[in-house]
N, C-alpha and C positions, 0 to 999 in steps of 0.2 A: 363347449354351450355352458355347462357346469359353471366352470370360470367367471366367462360370459355374464348369466345368469347375475349368480352372488355379485359380482362388479357390480352391474345394475343396482339391485340394491342396496348395496353399500354406496351408492353414486345418488339412488333416492334417499338414502338416509341422508347420509350429506345433505343435501338441497333440501330436503325440508327443516334440517337443523339450522343450517345456514340463513331459511325464509324467517323461524323466531329468532335466529341475531342479527340477523341483516345482511347483506353480503357488503365484500369491500370496496364490489365494482359500480353498482347499483343497476345489476342486469339481471335482477330476479323473475324479473315478468320475461324476459326472453331464453330462459333454461329450453322449456321448451323447445322452441326454433332451435337453439344452439343442441343439444340431441337430436331433433330430426335429421340437423343439418348433417352431424358427425355421423350417422349412421348410411346417409347416403351418400358421402363422400367414401366411407369408408366400401362400399357395396359397390362405388364406380370404379373404386382400386384398385380392388379384386377381385372385379370380373373377369372373367377368363381366368384367374390365375387359381382358385381353387374350384375345385367340383361342387355339384350344381348341391348334391346330396350336404356340403358341409351348409348351403343357405338352409337347406330343409329342416337340418336340424334346430338349428339356432330362430328360425319361426314358429317350429314345435313347441320347442323351449320356451319362449316367447308366449304361445298361445295356453300351453300349460299351469307356466306362469300362474297366467290371467285370471282361468277357470279355475285353478286349485283356492287363488290368493280370495277370490274376488266373488266366485259361485258359492265353495266350499268353504271356505272362512278360516285353511289352514292359516299358517304363520309363516314367516316367512325363511325361516328356519325347518321350518316341517317340509316347504315344499322345496332348498336345497337339498335335504334328506332321497327326496322323493324320485328329483332327478338323479340324483348320485346314483342312486339304481337304476332308473332307464335306464343310465347310460352305460354302465356297468354291464346291464342284459345283454347292449346290445354290442359292447367291442369288445365281448368274450367270443366271438364267433368270427369277428374282421380279424381283431390279431390272433387270431388259431390259423386262418390262412394268411394270414403274409408271415406268421413266422413256417411254418409248414412253406410257403411258397423260400422262402429265403432258404430253410433246407435244404432243399430242391434243385436249388440255382447254381446250375455253373461255374462255378469259382471265379470264370476268371469273365463273365458279366456283372460280378458282384464290385469287383474290385479295378476294371480298364480304364476308368472313365479316370477314376484315382492313378493309377499305375501308369497312363500316356501324360498324367504331365511328369513325372518322377522322373521313368525309366528317359538317360540321358538318351542323343546319339553322340560317338566317340571312334575315333581312328586311333591302332595303330600303324605307327610311322615305320620306317622301312627297316630301323634299324632296330624296331624292337620284332618285327612282323617272323624272321625265321629262327628267332628264339624265341618266343614266349608261349612253351612249354617246356621249357628247363633245359633244351637237349642240348649238347655239346659243340665246341665252335667248326668241329668238322662235321657233322650232321646240317648246321646253319651253311653251310658252304656246300654242301650237296643241294641242299634247298636254291641255293639263291644259281648256283647253278644250271638247272634245272630248268626251270621257271626263266631266266634269262635266253636260255637254248631252244625253248616253247616259244616265246619270243619272236625269238628271230626266223625259227623254222614259218612262223602263223603267218610272218611279213610277208615272206613268200610265196606260201601255201591259199593265202587267203588276202593279196593284195584290191582286190575288186570290192569284194564282201565288207572288206575295212576302209575304203576310202567312201561305202556307200551307206557305210554304219556309224561313220562320223558328221553326215552332212544330215542324215536321217534326223541325229541324237538334239541336233538345232533345233529343228521344227516339230519332233513327236515327243513327249513327256513323258508317252508310255514307255517309250524306246529304251528311253535314259533311266526309267526307276527298275525294268527287266533284266536290264545289260550287270545289274549289282545284281550277283547269281550267289554270293555267296555269305558267312555271316556277316554282317553290317561293318564290322571294326577293322576286319580286311580289305573291304570295299579299294579303299582309296590305294592302298600298295596294288595289287589284283589288275583293277583296270589299268595302272600306271603300263603293263605287261603285257594282255590278256583282253580282247575282245569277243565272246561266242558270239557277234550276232553271226548270224548268219541270210544272204541276200539272196532270195529261189532264182532258178531260170526253169527247172520242170520238175516234176515228178516221173520216176522210171517205177512201176511194183511198189516196193516195200522202200524204195530207195528215191533222194533227195538229191537233185546234181542238184549245187552252189553258179552263179556268177561267174566263177575261176572256175568251172568245171567240175571241180568233186562232185565224186558221190555219196551220201549217207547214208544208212541205216535208221531212218523214223522211229525212234520209240517216244516221240510227244503226244502222238497222236491228232495231233491240229489240236488240240484242248479239250478233245474229249471226242470230238465231233466222226472221225475219221473209224468206224465200226466194221464198213464193210472192204473198207483198200480203193487208194487212189482212182485206182481203173478203174475200178466196180462204177465210181464218182463222173466219172467220164462219160462211162456211157448214159447213166443218168443224167449227165447237163446234154449232153446233144441231143437225147431220144428228148427231154423237155422241152427243149427249144426249135424241135422237126413241129412238135404240136402248142406250141406256144405263140413262136412269133406272126403267125397271120392274126395273132390278138391282139401283140404290140403293150398300148403302155395303158389298156382299158377298165380302170379300177369301179368298183362297188356295185359288178354285176357280176350274180356268179355263174357258170356254164357245168358242163356235164363230167369234166373233171373235178370237178369240183365235191361235187356231188357221189362222182366215184370214192375218193378221197372218205371223202363222209362216212359212209355203206362200210371202208376197212377199216376207220380209228374205233367208229363204234361196236367192232368184232374185235380188236385188240384190248382196247378200253375195261368193256366190256359196259358202257355210258350210252348212253340214248343222245346225249347234245354236245355240239364239237363246237368250240370259239378259235377260230384263225386269230395269230399275231404276230411276231416279226422277231420276237429271239426267247429263248428262255425265262429268263430275267422280266420280258415282258409277261408271259404268261405264270408264273407267278407270281404275278399285281396281280391277273386280273383275276386269277382263282383266290387271293387274299381278300378280293376287294370283295368279289358276288359270296363269301362267305361269310366276311362280316358284314355284309346289306341283308343278307335273303335267315342270316340267323339273330340279325338285331342285337349283334355282341361286339364285345369292344374288343378285344383280347386273340392273339393268337399265340400259340406254341413252339418253338423252336427247340431241338437237342443241341449241347454245348460241343461246337466247332463244324458243322453244318455249311452250308455254304447255300444260299439261295440268292443268288442273283450280285448284282450290284447295287440295286435298290436299295437306298439309307432309310427304311420303314422296315425292312426285312434282314437288318445286319446288327445285329445289335452288339459286338465286340469290336474287332481290330477292323480298320479298312473303312467305319464307320464314323466321322466327324460329332456327326448328329444322331446320338441313340434312340430308340426309341421306347417310348415309357408305355404302348399299348403293345407288346411282345415280350414273353417268358422264355427267357433261356436255362429249361433244366438240363439237368442230369441226363445219360442217354443208359437206359438198360438199370428203370433205380425204381424201386418200388414208392419210393414219397411223390417221382413227376408219375405217375397214378394217382397216388393220395392227393395231388394239387388238381386234378384234373375233375377229379370225383367234387371236390372239394367246391370248385370255382368253377362247375360247372356252368350257372348263371353267367359267366361272366365271360368265358373260353366259346370262339367261333370254332377252332380249326385248328390243328395240330400238323403242323409239314413233317414232314418225311423225305431224307435224303438218307437213300441206302446202303450209298457209299461212306457211312458210317458206320457200319460194319468193320470196316480194314481199318481206321481208329478212328476205336470208339471217344467219344469225349475227348478229341485233341482236335486241331486245327488239321489241316490237309496239310500234308509231310513236307517240305520243300529243305533246298541247303540253305537259302538262307536262314531258319532259323536254326541250324545242325551243331550248335556248341560243341560237342563230343559224342561218341557211340549212345544218345538220347533219343534215337527216333525208335516211337509207340505204335508199328504195321504188322498189322495181320488181320484173318478173319475172327471177327470174333463169335464161338459158341454159345449157343443157346437164342442167336438177332433174328432168328424165323419163329422160335417161340414167342421171344417180345412181342413180336409185330404182333400175334395173333391177338395177345394178352391187350396190344393201345389197342387193336380196331375192337376189341369186347367194352370195353371199356368209354372209349370211343361210342360206340352204339348204347350204351346205357347211359348216356350221359349227353347224347345227341347234341355232339360234338361232329364237325366233316374232320375227317380224317384226310389230308391230302397228302400224293404221293407227287412228292419233284421227281421225277423222273428223266428227266432235262439231261440229266446224263451218262443215267445206267438204263433209259428207254432203249432195247435193239442191242444193247450191247451188252448183259447176263443175260438175255434169251430174249425171244421173238417180242414179249408181252412182256419185257422188261424185269421191276422186282414186284410189279404182281405175278410175274407168272414163276418167277425163282422161288419165293415165296407162298404162294397162292394165300395169299390176301390182296382182298377186295378192298381200292378205297375210293371215299365217295366223290375225289374231283381228282383226276391225274394232268401233271401237267409232261410235253414232251418239247422237245427242241432237239439244237445240235442236226446229229444224221439224218433228221425225219426230215427237214429238208431235201437232202437228196445231194446234195454238195452248195445249196443254199440258205439263207437263212432266214426260220424259222421257229414258230412260238405256238402250241394246241392247248388248248383244254378239252378233259373233255371231263362233261359230270350229267347228273342229273337237271330233268328240267327245274324241282324246287330249288336248286340251288345256285340253278344258273341265271332265273331271273336278272332282267334289267330293271322292273318297274316294279312296285307293290300293286296289287293287286285292288289291296281298298285305298290307298293313298297316293292321288293324280301328282302331285307334287314332289313324292319321295322317289327320284330315277336317280341310277343306279349306269353313272356311265364308263363305261369299255369298249371303244374304240378306236383305232389305225390306220392311220392314212392308206399304208400298203397289206392292210391283213383281207390276202387272198389273192395276191398277186396272181396274175398268170401264169409267169414262168416259174413260181415259185410252188405253185398249185402242179404243173405236168412236170418237175423232176420228184417234190415229193409222190406222186402217183405212181413213175418208176420209180422208183425206191420199193413202195409197197408193192406194186406186184413184183417182185423179185425177189421180195420180203416174203411171200404164202408161198415162194414154189418150195419144195418139197425137199431137192437137195439145197439149198438157203439155210433150212431146219436143220437136216442132216447135217450143218459145214457146224457151226455150233458145238457140238458133241467132238468133232471131228482136230475146233480148235482145244476144245480143253484136253483134249488127251495130247496134241502136240506141247502146250503151255504146261504140262504136269511134265511133261519127260524132261523138257529145255531146264525147270524152276529142278528136277533133280540129280540132274547131267551137272548143272553148272553149281550144284551148289557140293558135290564130290568133286569137281575139280580148282576148285578156289580152298576147299579144306585141303587137300590131297598139297598143294601148291603152296599154301602155307597163307596164299593172302586173306586180311580181313574182313570177307566181305562175304555175307549169305542172302537169297534171293526170297521174297517171299509174294505172293498172291492170293487176286479172290477176284473169281474166273480171268479175264483178259486187265485185270488193269495189279499192274506191278510193282515193288519196291524194294531198293537196295540195302538194307540192313549193315553196321559194322560191328563186328565184334569184339574189336579192344576199346578203349577212350583213343583218343587221336583230338588235336586241333583241328586237323588240315583235310578232314574224310573229304566236305563239299572240293578239292582242287579233282578229288574220279570225276568229275563233272568232264573236265578239260580236258584232263587226257583220253576220257572216250568221245569227244570229238575229235581231237587228234587223233584217233584209232578209226573211224572214219561211223560214229555213231549222234545222232543226232536227236538233243534232247530239249526238252522245251526248256520256260526260266527257271521250272519247281526245277529243276540236275535231277538229281537218282530218288526225287521224291517221290513221284507219281508216275508211273511211265504206262504207257499201254501197246497193247499187240492186236491185231484185227483179222478179219475172218482171209486176208487174204494171206499172210502167211503162211507160209512152208517150212518143210522138215526142215529142207537146207536152208531155209535164211535163219531159221534158228540157229542151224551149226553153223553156220557164218560169225551171229553174232557171237556165239558165244567164242569164237578164237577172236573177235573186236575184242571181248571184256578183255581177253586171257590178256593180253595183248596191252592194255591202257591198266590191266592190276598189273603185270608188270615193269610199266614206266613209271607207277603210282611209287611205288617199290623198291625200286632206282634212285628215283627221286630223291629218299630218304623222307616222304611225307605220312609213312606208314611206321614211322617208331615209333618206338611207346613216350610216352612225355615221359619227365624225369620231374616235373612239378604236377600240382594236386589242382587241376582245371579249373573244378566246382572253386577252389579258393584264389585262383587267380581272376577270374572271371570276375568273384565277389569285389577285389580290390582293384578291378580296371571299372569296372560299375559306378563302386562305391567314389572312388578318385573322382569322375570324371562325374559324377551329381554334385561334390564340393569345388570342384572346378564351375561347374556353371551355378551355384547359389554362389560366387564369391565374384563371379561375371556379371548378373543380374544387380544383385548388391550394386557395384560399381555402376554398372549404366544407368539405374535409381540415381544415386546420388550426385 
């Protein structure tokens, strides 16, 4: 603004000088028109791209300039000094907030938009695939023989599944994406040999049975939905259909089942109002929207690595091409993040919490496709409960809505979700996944002042949050069956039994792995667990394929995130350990766990650097 004002002063001086001397083009009579036209064009060109306050500052500076020169009689130089002082006074708090925000921001959120333009996609060919860690020729031959043997075995073991997968990949992009289950550079070779896709025939207890009749113990958890056990969801669906079939597809009207659900959800969430949706992502969309609308503030805060659905308005790093500028992605469990909330409380509408981050703090969800070596960092974070309580206190003091995204954690950690597990009350709670009793669902619970869809004072200010299938009779009926089951004393007791069984399993498994010299270790957070690798290696992601071969079903993230349900018994855990040990032995016999000879980080840097150079040369050649 000061520079602009100084420019205007210089322009005026130049205009006055030219008037005294005459102009080259003889347009002095039209100077006012040119100045006004230029200002109007500048406004039109920048409207919507510059923030409204920038125009306000410019207008304020012009008014001050006029008042000080015309009314106070100050010189142009004095006015510039005054404006500079005012600008400095205004800039200091703004710059403080910006510097503080940058210091508290999750590093990947700062650099991702640049990194995604640079990081290359490259492939290691089969010639270098087996020796990429500098192993001996003998080890390389063992690996090559092992993957060929596994490939031939799978052709006989999973013929229908593989045929089914080939056809579906032609039509479903998601399946092509999730079939790439190892570190990206290895995918092209691995996919020539192995296809881990599973075509489901039925579920039987904790097992899933594929089209070829193979039974596998499921630890994928159906993307977090399976909390109760597959047999239990069959009961919910049967019971729900019995009650809902007489209503059919009538939408837009609520019934007694919905009122019953609302009463139980109010008790679970400790919130008076409920909103129904069709997915967890929709629930988060609703929560963020009502928080922004009812606080009349633009910004939302998430924490590094947290996932809040695939909506591009709340996904600030990988997986989103349109990076939102109204979301601050801050460092989890960091005092600077609390200071940002305090400093920018007038701008921040809500803070979103996904308590699952306690298991991989400031990290994206663990998965085999990002497993470069033994660099997986997962495990319960000490002090997380205390952090949530501090966050609750700051949000209350700063009038910021605290939103708990319980889509994944709700009913998995505790019958009341993370609120119950950590004894923290959120302002708004989002539920999904298992709450539907086996059918798609999203639910938002909150107070009346934050859930309002309209402004009490402004008629045109309305907040649309709608959905055609919200409150679908069949979904409401299966949800009702689930919620009634959840209230049973034996259900509540089963959470404690599951925790004891998991602790015993993890302890026994880790002892067995150590005794046999297998380089893996298990860690868990409630019923969520993961496999850690205790020595360096470039082929740890290969373990998921041997687990599948041993009769263990995983999701596309491989050994990164695994799940148990309340249905598992001691016998099931023992059976799983036997299969894991079988997979470990096959992994070791195949030479995949031989210690690397080459420095893995150095090899990665050379591979990535070489790919960047090749891409740059290719781009230059194409453009020329």
